[in-house]
C-alpha positions as CSV (number, residue, x, y, z in Angstrom):
1,M,24.9,-20.7,44.6
2,R,22.8,-18.3,42.1
3,R,25.7,-17.0,39.4
4,R,25.2,-13.0,38.5
5,R,24.3,-11.7,35.0
6,P,24.3,-8.1,34.1
7,G,21.4,-6.0,34.7
8,R,21.2,-2.1,34.9
9,T,22.6,0.3,37.1
10,T,20.4,1.7,39.5
11,G,22.3,4.6,41.5
12,G,25.7,3.0,41.8
13,A,24.4,-0.4,43.0
14,Q,24.6,-3.2,39.8
15,A,21.2,-4.8,40.0
16,W,21.2,-8.9,38.3
17,Y,18.8,-10.9,36.6
18,A,18.6,-14.5,35.2
19,Q,19.6,-15.9,32.1
20,G,18.3,-14.4,28.9
21,G,18.7,-10.7,30.1
22,G,17.3,-8.4,32.4
23,L,13.9,-6.4,32.6
24,T,11.5,-5.5,29.6
25,D,11.2,-2.2,28.8
26,A,7.2,-2.7,30.3
27,E,8.9,-3.8,33.1
28,R,11.5,-1.0,33.5
29,D,8.4,1.3,33.0
30,A,6.9,0.1,35.8
31,R,9.8,0.1,38.3
32,E,10.5,3.8,37.1
33,R,7.0,4.7,38.2
34,V,7.6,2.9,41.7
35,R,10.6,5.3,42.1
36,L,8.4,8.4,41.2
37,D,6.0,7.7,43.5
38,A,8.5,7.5,46.3
39,V,9.5,10.7,45.5
40,T,5.8,12.1,45.8
41,R,5.7,10.3,49.5
42,F,9.1,11.9,50.1
43,E,7.8,15.1,49.6
44,A,4.6,14.8,51.6
45,G,6.9,13.6,55.0
46,A,6.5,9.9,54.6
47,T,8.9,7.8,56.6
48,D,11.2,5.2,54.9
49,R,9.0,2.0,56.3
50,A,5.7,3.5,55.1
51,V,6.9,4.2,51.7
52,A,8.4,0.4,51.9
53,T,5.4,-0.9,52.9
54,A,2.9,1.1,50.5
55,L,5.3,0.3,47.4
56,R,6.0,-3.2,48.5
57,V,10.1,-2.7,48.3
58,S,12.5,-3.0,50.9
59,E,13.5,-0.4,53.3
60,R,17.1,-0.9,52.0
61,S,16.3,0.4,48.8
62,V,14.0,3.1,49.8
63,E,16.9,4.7,51.8
64,R,18.9,4.9,49.2
65,W,16.4,6.8,46.9
66,R,15.8,9.1,49.5
67,Q,19.5,9.7,49.6
68,Q,19.4,10.4,45.9
69,W,16.4,12.1,46.4
70,R,18.1,14.6,48.9
71,E,21.2,15.3,46.8
72,G,20.0,15.5,43.0
73,G,16.1,15.9,43.6
74,A,13.6,13.9,41.2
75,A,16.2,13.4,38.6
76,G,18.9,12.1,41.1
77,V,16.2,9.3,42.1
78,A,15.1,8.8,38.2
79,S,17.1,5.3,36.8
80,E,20.1,5.3,34.7
81,G,18.7,2.7,32.6
82,S,20.7,0.4,30.9
83,P,24.4,0.2,31.0
84,G,25.0,0.7,27.7
85,L,24.4,0.1,24.4
86,P,25.3,-3.6,23.7
87,R,29.0,-3.6,22.3
88,L,28.4,-6.1,19.3
89,S,25.2,-5.8,16.9
90,D,22.9,-8.3,16.1
91,K,24.9,-8.5,12.7
92,Q,27.9,-9.0,14.5
93,I,26.6,-11.8,16.9
94,A,25.8,-13.6,14.2
95,L,29.1,-13.7,12.4
96,L,30.6,-14.1,15.6
97,E,28.6,-17.4,16.1
98,R,29.0,-18.7,12.4
99,E,32.9,-18.6,13.2
100,L,32.7,-20.2,16.1
101,E,30.4,-23.0,14.4
102,R,33.4,-23.3,12.1
103,G,36.1,-24.5,15.2
104,P,39.1,-23.7,16.5
105,L,41.2,-25.0,14.0
106,A,39.9,-23.2,11.4
107,H,41.1,-20.2,13.2
108,G,44.6,-21.6,13.6
109,W,44.6,-23.2,17.0
110,V,46.1,-26.5,16.8
111,D,43.2,-28.3,19.1
112,Q,39.2,-28.2,18.7
113,R,38.6,-26.5,21.9
114,W,36.9,-23.4,22.2
115,T,38.1,-21.2,25.5
116,L,36.9,-18.0,27.3
117,A,40.3,-16.5,26.2
118,R,40.0,-17.9,22.8
119,V,36.6,-16.4,22.3
120,K,38.1,-13.2,23.5
121,N,40.7,-13.3,21.1
122,L,38.6,-14.2,18.2
123,I,36.6,-11.2,19.1
124,G,39.4,-8.7,19.0
125,R,40.3,-9.8,15.6
126,L,36.9,-9.9,13.8
127,F,35.8,-6.7,15.0
128,H,38.6,-4.5,16.8
129,V,36.8,-4.7,20.4
130,S,38.0,-6.0,23.6
131,Y,36.1,-7.7,26.1
132,T,37.2,-9.3,29.5
133,V,37.4,-12.8,30.2
134,E,34.1,-12.6,32.3
135,G,32.8,-10.3,29.9
136,T,33.0,-12.9,27.1
137,W,31.5,-15.5,29.2
138,R,28.3,-13.2,29.9
139,L,28.0,-12.8,26.2
140,L,28.3,-16.4,25.4
141,M,25.7,-17.1,28.1
142,R,23.4,-14.9,26.5
143,H,23.1,-16.0,23.7
144,G,22.8,-19.6,24.2
145,W,26.3,-21.0,24.6
146,S,27.2,-23.1,27.4
147,W,30.6,-24.8,28.5
148,Q,29.8,-28.5,27.4
149,Q,31.8,-31.9,26.9
150,P,31.7,-32.7,22.9
151,T,31.0,-35.9,21.3
152,H,33.9,-37.3,18.7
153,R,33.7,-38.2,15.1
154,A,35.9,-39.5,12.8
155,I,37.8,-37.4,10.5
156,E,37.5,-39.8,7.8
157,R,34.1,-39.1,8.1
158,D,32.4,-38.2,5.3
159,D,29.3,-35.8,5.9
160,D,28.3,-35.8,2.3
161,A,28.5,-39.2,1.9
162,V,26.2,-40.0,4.3
163,E,23.5,-37.7,3.3
164,L,24.0,-39.5,-0.2
165,W,23.7,-43.0,1.4
166,K,20.5,-42.2,3.1
167,K,18.7,-40.8,0.1
168,G,20.2,-43.3,-2.1
169,G,21.7,-46.9,-0.5
170,L,18.7,-46.6,2.4
171,A,16.3,-45.7,0.1
172,A,16.9,-48.3,-2.2
173,G,17.0,-51.0,0.6
174,K,14.1,-50.1,1.7
175,S,12.5,-50.3,-1.8
176,I,13.8,-53.8,-2.2
177,A,12.7,-55.0,1.2
178,A,9.6,-53.7,0.6
179,A,8.8,-55.1,-2.9
180,C,9.7,-58.7,-1.7
181,A,8.1,-58.4,1.9
182,G,11.8,-58.6,3.1
183,W,13.2,-57.5,6.5
184,I,16.0,-54.4,6.8
185,V,18.9,-55.8,9.0
186,F,21.5,-54.0,10.6
187,E,24.6,-55.6,12.0
188,D,28.0,-54.7,13.9
189,E,30.2,-55.9,16.5
190,A,31.4,-54.9,19.5
191,G,33.3,-56.4,22.6
192,Q,33.2,-55.8,26.4
193,S,36.4,-56.5,29.0
194,K,36.6,-57.6,32.7
195,T,36.9,-53.5,33.1
196,P,33.1,-52.4,33.3
197,P,32.0,-48.9,32.0
198,R,32.1,-46.4,34.3
199,A,28.1,-45.2,34.9
200,R,27.2,-42.4,36.8
201,T,26.4,-42.8,40.6
202,W,25.6,-40.6,43.6
203,G,28.2,-39.3,45.5
204,R,28.9,-36.6,48.1
205,I,29.8,-33.2,46.7
206,E,33.8,-32.7,46.0
207,Q,33.8,-36.5,46.8
208,T,34.4,-38.5,43.2
209,P,33.0,-41.8,43.9
210,V,35.4,-45.0,43.7
211,V,34.3,-48.2,41.9
212,R,37.0,-51.0,42.8
213,V,37.2,-53.3,40.0
214,R,39.5,-56.2,39.3
215,G,42.5,-55.2,37.3
216,R,44.4,-58.4,36.6
217,G,43.5,-60.9,34.3
218,S,42.8,-61.1,30.4
219,G,39.5,-61.8,28.3
220,R,36.8,-60.3,26.8
221,V,33.3,-61.2,25.6
222,P,32.9,-60.2,21.8
223,M,29.2,-59.7,20.4
224,A,27.6,-59.4,17.3
225,G,23.9,-58.2,16.7
226,M,21.2,-57.5,14.1
227,P,18.2,-55.5,14.8
228,C,16.2,-56.5,12.3
229,Y,12.8,-54.1,11.1
230,K,9.9,-54.7,8.7
231,P,6.8,-52.2,8.6
232,G,3.7,-54.0,10.4
233,E,6.1,-56.7,12.1
234,R,7.8,-56.6,15.5
235,S,11.1,-55.5,15.6
236,R,13.4,-58.3,16.5
237,L,17.1,-58.6,17.7
238,I,19.5,-61.6,16.7
239,S,22.7,-61.6,18.7
240,S,25.5,-63.8,19.5
241,F,28.5,-63.9,22.1
242,R,31.1,-65.9,23.3
243,E,34.1,-65.8,25.7
244,Y,37.8,-64.9,25.0
245,N,40.1,-65.9,27.7
246,G,43.3,-65.5,25.9
247,R,43.9,-69.0,25.1
248,K,45.8,-69.6,21.7
249,D,43.3,-72.0,20.3
250,Q,40.4,-69.2,21.1
251,P,39.6,-66.8,18.3
252,K,39.6,-63.5,19.6
253,G,36.6,-62.5,17.8
254,F,33.8,-63.4,15.0
255,G,35.3,-64.6,11.8
256,R,33.8,-65.2,8.3
257,R,31.7,-68.6,9.4
258,D,30.6,-66.9,12.4
259,F,28.9,-64.0,10.0
260,R,27.6,-66.5,7.8
261,D,25.9,-68.7,10.5
262,L,24.5,-65.7,12.2
263,L,22.9,-64.6,8.5
264,V,21.5,-68.1,8.0
265,R,20.1,-68.3,11.5
266,A,18.5,-64.7,10.9
267,R,17.0,-65.7,7.7
268,I,15.3,-69.2,9.6
269,Q,14.2,-66.9,12.3
270,L,12.7,-64.0,9.8
271,G,11.4,-66.2,7.4
272,G,11.7,-64.4,4.6
273,P,14.6,-62.1,2.3
274,I,17.0,-59.8,4.3
275,M,18.5,-56.6,3.2
276,L,21.5,-56.6,5.1
277,V,23.0,-53.0,6.1
278,W,26.6,-53.0,7.6
279,D,30.3,-50.9,7.6
280,N,33.3,-51.4,5.6
281,V,35.6,-53.3,8.2
282,R,38.0,-55.9,6.2
283,I,36.2,-58.8,7.4
284,H,33.2,-57.9,5.7
285,L,34.8,-57.7,2.6
286,T,36.6,-60.9,2.6
287,A,36.4,-63.2,-0.7
288,P,34.6,-65.7,0.9
289,L,32.0,-63.6,2.7
290,R,31.6,-62.0,-0.7
291,E,31.1,-65.6,-2.4
292,F,28.5,-66.6,-0.1
293,I,26.4,-63.0,-0.6
294,A,26.6,-63.8,-4.1
295,A,25.7,-67.3,-4.2
296,N,22.3,-66.1,-1.6
297,A,21.4,-63.6,-3.7
298,D,17.8,-64.6,-4.1
299,W,17.6,-64.0,-0.1
300,L,20.3,-61.8,0.7
301,T,21.5,-58.3,-0.7
302,V,24.3,-56.4,1.1
303,F,24.6,-52.6,1.5
304,Q,27.4,-51.0,2.5
305,L,27.7,-47.6,5.0
306,P,29.5,-45.0,4.5
307,T,33.0,-44.9,6.3
308,S,33.1,-44.0,9.8
309,A,29.3,-43.7,10.3
310,P,28.5,-45.8,13.4
311,D,25.9,-43.1,13.9
312,L,23.5,-44.5,11.2
313,N,23.6,-48.2,12.9
314,P,21.1,-48.9,15.5
315,Q,23.2,-51.8,16.8
316,E,25.3,-48.9,18.3
317,G,22.4,-48.1,20.2
318,V,22.3,-51.4,21.4
319,G,25.6,-52.2,22.4
320,S,25.4,-48.5,24.3
321,L,22.2,-50.1,26.4
322,V,24.3,-53.1,27.3
323,K,27.5,-51.5,28.4
324,R,25.1,-48.8,30.4
325,D,23.4,-51.4,32.3
326,I,26.4,-53.2,33.2
327,G,28.1,-50.0,34.0
328,N,30.4,-50.2,37.4
329,L,29.8,-54.2,37.2
330,A,32.8,-55.3,39.6
331,A,32.8,-58.8,38.3
332,A,34.9,-61.5,39.9
333,D,35.7,-63.2,36.8
334,L,34.9,-63.4,32.9
335,S,31.9,-65.7,33.3
336,Q,30.4,-63.2,35.0
337,I,30.7,-60.3,32.6
338,T,29.6,-63.3,30.1
339,R,26.0,-63.4,32.2
340,A,25.8,-59.9,32.3
341,V,26.2,-59.5,28.6
342,K,23.2,-62.3,28.1
343,R,20.9,-61.1,30.5
344,E,21.0,-57.7,29.2
345,L,20.8,-58.7,25.4
346,K,18.0,-60.8,26.4
347,M,16.2,-58.0,28.2
348,V,16.5,-55.9,24.7
349,Q,15.2,-58.7,22.7
350,Y,11.9,-58.6,24.6
351,R,11.4,-55.0,24.2
352,P,10.7,-54.2,20.6
353,R,10.3,-50.2,21.2
354,V,13.8,-50.5,22.4
355,I,15.1,-51.4,19.4
356,D,12.6,-49.3,17.5
357,G,14.1,-46.3,19.6
358,C,17.7,-47.6,18.6
359,L,16.5,-47.0,15.0
360,T,15.0,-43.9,15.6
361,G,18.3,-42.3,17.3
362,T,19.8,-42.7,13.8
363,G,17.4,-40.4,11.9
364,T,16.5,-42.9,9.5
365,G,13.1,-44.7,10.7
366,T,10.3,-43.4,13.7
367,G,8.8,-46.4,15.7
368,T,4.8,-46.9,15.5
369,G,3.2,-49.0,18.6
370,T,3.0,-52.2,16.3
371,G,6.1,-51.9,14.7
372,L,8.3,-49.5,12.7
373,I,7.6,-47.3,9.7
374,L,11.3,-46.8,8.0
375,D,11.0,-43.4,6.4
376,R,10.7,-43.2,2.4
């Protein structure tokens, strides 16, 4: 259904235009000339049908113009123009947008959700101007705002530290990797339970599709992945996964020995020094891993990501791709999930452009046709 947008008043009838505003000044002048031409034809005795055909407008519009002409002459047919000047100036709109970008918390609300009622309230506080809820919606739409689902970001995240890491820590890693002809390797862990991630699917309007999954049974598939990048070389993905069925003798995830073995395997496969970039989870900071890193400083250098900054790690993108492609999978048992994870990881490994795209998504590198160039 077409949504209505505010336009200009024309003889008591409201005209509606598409999002982005109504007629331009030139278009209004052209419309006004059509009305004046209609008045000339009325005075000459032309019928409504003849006027509508000649001016290429509807007969209903001509009938309304004729009625206005009879009641007020040529002046009655003239357009009344815009319904009025904007209630907020451009300067006030700019201020309103800055305050909206600060978020609801900055204005006293306990959650971070802008509603039309809250925006209406904020306009009243800032400018002492009263808007209706519908008028607030039109105002926001006209200036490029829409109703959206936000993404989550940890409160502990320090955006200044993220920018500093890009300019300092990552830049240092790139310089070291370039100097010793090494690889920049990102590492992260994830897991998939028997309940598959929800993926979009087609369905009937107003009937939410239902995907039946098994609600019983425990277990998950822990995954660890390492996207590897080097200018002039094909990007690679080194990964590992296992099944956890809930038994007492099974590890729930990856331990320090697993990370050690994974790094050794990466060095063998890559055949060169490694600049490892990973986050600050507790297991990465344990004494045995620190001792292993110190003992292998000739080929292994480690850089820590800022706190709560998963968007800087391309392995997050790889994990999202894997989970997206197994969405809505009604697995009969955990082994089916394991096979699906293995298949999807293998598909990513054979697509270096996809691995490049995961780094490009972090804003720290750009893909090329033959490898990856890390921004310096």
